[in-house]
C-alpha positions in Angstrom: 15.9 38.6 35.8 12.3 37.4 37.6 11.7 38.0 41.4 9.5 34.8 43.2 7.6 35.7 46.2 7.8 32.3 48.1 6.2 32.5 51.5 6.8 29.1 52.4 10.5 29.6 51.6 12.1 30.1 55.5 15.1 27.9 56.0 18.5 26.6 54.7 16.6 23.6 53.7 13.7 25.3 51.9 16.0 27.6 49.8 18.6 24.1 48.8 14.7 22.7 48.0 14.2 26.0 45.2 18.1 26.1 43.9 17.9 22.1 43.3 14.8 22.8 41.3 16.0 25.7 39.4 19.1 24.3 39.1 17.5 20.8 37.9 15.5 23.4 34.9 18.4 25.1 34.3 22.0 24.4 35.6 23.0 27.9 34.0 20.5 30.1 36.3 22.1 32.3 38.6 20.1 32.7 41.9 19.7 35.6 44.5 17.6 35.1 47.7 16.9 37.4 50.0 15.7 34.7 53.3 14.2 37.6 55.5 11.7 38.8 51.9 11.1 35.3 51.1 11.8 35.9 47.8 14.6 34.6 44.8 15.5 36.4 41.8 16.3 34.2 39.3 18.2 34.7 35.9 17.4 32.2 33.6 16.3 30.7 30.0 13.5 28.9 30.8 10.2 29.6 30.8 8.1 31.3 33.6 5.1 28.9 33.8 7.5 25.6 33.7 9.6 27.3 36.8 6.5 27.9 38.3 5.0 24.5 38.1 8.0 23.0 39.0 8.7 24.9 42.3 5.3 24.0 43.2 5.6 20.5 42.5 8.8 20.6 44.7 6.4 22.2 47.5 6.9 25.5 47.3 4.4 27.7 45.8 5.3 31.0 44.0 2.7 33.5 45.2 3.9 36.3 43.4 6.8 37.8 41.0 8.8 40.5 39.6 9.3 40.6 36.0 12.6 43.0 35.6 13.8 44.4 32.7 17.9 43.9 32.2 18.8 47.5 32.0 22.2 47.8 29.2 25.9 47.9 30.8 27.0 50.5 28.7 24.1 53.2 28.8 26.5 55.7 27.5 25.5 54.2 23.5 21.6 54.8 24.9 22.1 58.4 26.4 24.7 59.3 23.4 23.8 62.6 21.6 23.7 63.3 18.1 
C-alpha cells in the first residue's frame, strides 16, 4: 500500500477524479481516502512513478508518499518459537 499526499484534493469532484485516474490505470486497485488529511492510500500493482504521473496529468500533483510494507495476516508463522 502506498499513501499519497495530494494537497489539492479538497472536494468530492477531486476525489472522483483521483479515483477515475487510478482505476483507469489499474481496475483492480483499491483506494482509501482521508479527505481531511488530503491523502489516499492505494493498493495497486502499477508502478509508483506511473501512478504519480497520471495523477499529475489529471491535475492532482502528489507532494508526498508513504510506502508501507505489507504485514502478514498470520503472524503466528513469523513468531513461531522452536
